[in-house]
C-alpha positions in Angstrom: 87.1 99.1 44.6 86.7 101.2 41.4 87.8 104.4 43.3 90.8 102.6 44.7 91.8 101.4 41.2 91.4 104.9 39.9 93.6 106.3 42.6 96.2 103.6 41.8 96.2 104.6 38.1 96.6 108.3 39.1 99.5 107.6 41.4 101.1 105.4 38.7 100.8 108.3 36.2 102.2 110.7 38.8 105.3 108.5 39.3 105.7 108.1 35.5 105.5 111.9 35.0 108.1 112.5 37.8 110.4 110.0 36.2 110.1 111.7 32.8 110.3 115.2 34.4 113.5 114.3 36.3 114.9 111.9 33.7 118.5 112.8 34.4 118.2 111.7 38.0 116.5 108.5 36.9 119.2 107.6 34.4 122.0 108.5 36.9 120.3 106.4 39.5 120.1 103.4 37.2 123.7 103.9 36.2 124.8 104.2 39.8 123.1 100.9 40.7 124.6 99.1 37.7 128.1 100.4 38.4 127.7 99.5 42.1 126.7 96.0 41.2 129.7 95.6 38.8 132.1 97.1 41.2 131.0 94.8 44.0 131.4 91.7 41.9 134.8 92.8 40.6 136.1 93.7 44.1 135.0 90.4 45.7 136.5 88.3 42.9 139.7 90.4 42.9 140.1 90.0 46.7 139.5 86.3 46.7 141.5 85.5 43.6 138.6 83.6 42.1 136.7 84.0 38.9 132.9 84.2 38.4 132.7 80.6 37.3 134.0 79.3 40.7 130.7 80.1 42.4 132.4 81.6 45.5 130.6 85.0 45.0 127.1 83.6 44.2 125.7 84.2 47.7 127.1 87.7 47.9 125.7 88.6 44.5 122.3 87.3 45.4 122.5 89.2 48.7 123.2 92.4 46.7 120.0 91.9 44.7 118.1 91.4 47.9 119.7 94.5 49.4 118.6 96.7 46.4 115.1 95.4 46.9 115.2 95.9 50.6 116.6 99.4 50.4 113.8 100.4 48.0 111.2 98.9 50.3 112.6 100.7 53.3 112.8 104.0 51.5 109.5 103.8 49.6 107.5 105.0 52.6 110.0 107.4 54.2 110.8 109.1 50.9 107.2 110.1 50.3 106.8 111.5 53.8 110.1 113.4 53.7 109.3 114.9 50.3 105.8 115.9 51.1 107.0 117.5 54.4 109.8 119.3 52.6 107.4 120.8 50.1 104.9 121.6 52.9 102.1 119.6 51.3 101.8 116.7 53.8 98.7 118.3 55.5 97.1 118.9 52.1 97.0 115.2 51.4 94.3 115.0 54.1 92.0 116.7 51.6 92.3 113.9 49.1 89.4 111.4 48.8 91.7 108.7 50.3 92.9 109.1 53.8 96.6 110.0 54.5 97.4 106.5 55.5 95.6 105.0 52.5 97.4 107.4 50.1 100.8 106.7 51.6 100.0 103.0 51.6 99.0 103.1 47.9 102.3 104.8 47.0 104.2 102.2 49.0 102.5 99.3 47.2 103.4 100.9 43.8 107.0 101.4 44.9 107.2 97.8 46.0 105.7 96.5 42.8 108.4 98.4 40.8 111.0 97.1 43.2 109.8 93.5 42.6 110.1 93.9 38.9 113.6 95.2 39.2 114.5 92.3 41.6 113.3 89.8 39.0 115.3 91.4 36.2 118.4 91.6 38.4 118.1 87.9 39.4 117.6 86.9 35.8 120.8 88.8 35.0 122.6 87.2 37.9 121.3 83.8 36.7 122.9 84.3 33.3 126.2 85.5 34.8 126.4 82.5 37.2 125.3 79.9 34.6 122.1 79.2 36.4 123.6 78.6 39.9 121.5 81.5 41.2 117.9 80.9 40.3 114.7 83.0 40.4 112.5 80.7 42.5 109.0 81.2 43.8 110.3 80.7 47.4 112.9 83.5 46.9 110.3 86.0 45.6 107.7 84.9 48.1 110.1 85.5 51.1 111.3 88.8 49.7 107.7 90.1 49.4 106.5 88.6 52.7 109.3 90.3 54.5 108.5 93.7 52.9 106.1 94.9 55.6 108.9 94.9 58.2 111.0 97.2 56.0 107.9 99.4 55.4 107.6 99.7 59.2 111.2 100.9 59.3 110.5 103.4 56.5 107.4 104.7 58.3 109.4 105.2 61.5 112.2 107.0 59.7 109.6 109.2 57.9 107.9 110.0 61.3 111.2 110.9 62.9 112.1 113.1 59.9 109.0 115.3 60.8 110.5 116.2 64.1 114.1 116.9 63.0 115.6 119.1 60.3 117.5 117.5 57.4 115.5 114.3 57.6 117.3 113.1 54.5 120.2 112.2 56.7 118.1 109.6 58.4 117.3 108.0 55.1 121.0 107.9 54.2 121.8 106.3 57.5 119.3 103.5 56.8 121.4 102.2 53.9 124.2 100.6 56.1 121.5 99.3 58.5 119.7 97.5 55.6 123.0 96.1 54.4 123.6 94.6 57.9 120.1 93.2 58.1 120.3 91.5 54.7 123.8 90.0 55.5 122.9 88.5 58.9 123.0 84.7 59.2 119.4 84.4 60.5 118.6 81.1 58.8 118.1 78.5 60.2 115.8 80.4 62.7 117.8 81.9 65.5 117.7 85.0 67.8 118.6 87.1 64.8 115.3 86.2 63.2 113.6 88.9 65.4 115.4 91.7 63.6 113.4 93.2 60.7 113.9 91.3 57.4 116.9 89.4 58.6 115.2 85.9 58.4 113.5 86.7 55.1 116.8 87.8 53.5 118.8 84.8 54.9 116.1 82.3 53.8 115.8 84.0 50.4 119.6 83.7 49.9 119.4 80.0 50.7 116.4 79.6 48.3 118.4 81.2 45.5 120.9 78.3 45.6 118.0 75.7 45.6 118.4 74.9 49.3 115.3 73.2 50.8 113.7 75.5 53.4 112.1 74.4 56.7 108.3 74.9 57.0 108.6 77.1 60.1 110.3 79.9 58.1 107.1 81.3 56.5 105.1 81.9 59.7 108.2 83.4 61.4 108.7 85.8 58.5 105.0 86.7 58.5 105.0 87.3 62.3 108.2 89.4 62.0 106.7 91.5 59.2 103.5 92.2 61.0 105.2 93.2 64.3 107.7 95.6 62.7 105.0 97.1 60.5 102.8 97.8 63.5 105.7 99.3 65.5 106.6 101.5 62.5 103.1 102.8 62.1 102.8 103.5 65.8 106.0 105.5 65.6 104.9 107.4 62.5 101.5 108.4 64.0 103.1 109.4 67.3 105.7 111.6 65.6 103.0 113.1 63.2 100.8 114.0 66.2 103.8 115.6 68.0 104.9 117.5 64.9 101.4 119.0 64.6 101.4 120.1 68.3 104.8 121.7 67.9 103.9 123.3 64.6 107.0 121.9 62.8 105.2 119.6 60.3 106.4 121.5 57.3 109.7 123.0 58.5 112.8 122.8 56.3 
């Protein structure tokens, strides 16, 4: 446990150093997110002829916050794999005291923790803008976190496929509209759409943000969905990793 904690601190220091080293990208990324948020709210209110106090855009605004968190969760795994492969250091991670799966998993957990903090701050801001109509509830945060493994599975699958193709960054870009679709699906109450990754978790979390009472069967369904998609994503990643090693393209550009 002490060694794992030490590795977690080292990875946190690494992420902090990278954020300071590439501070311009960090600031631009934050500015892009804020401008995207403001532009979306303005566009929706302008198109509907409503104002923010009407409450017509509350669900969409809450969905936007969930999409930011979901996109970060989906890219937390794939980004590390693509970056290590691009720098041709993926195989060197096998020399670390932690296994490759353990190290990538640790980086994923740290990324999700940061995403959760940003989600809470975003929801607090939304709560202020909507006069408390959108609330930061334990059910919302619990569903968002419980659904994360399914998105991590998608990220691992994208990271694995990127080992076999050149310009794997395009796969990560293509995941953005996919995550938007998953977050916006009306999967709650539980329907056939609930089998898709994160769809039920996002729909139930949107309902929880407006103080809607959730049925008890939501939680086991979200847990089952998360476990299944995470397992599929890990299988895809390890299969692609083994094939990339056989083909000798593990570190190609």
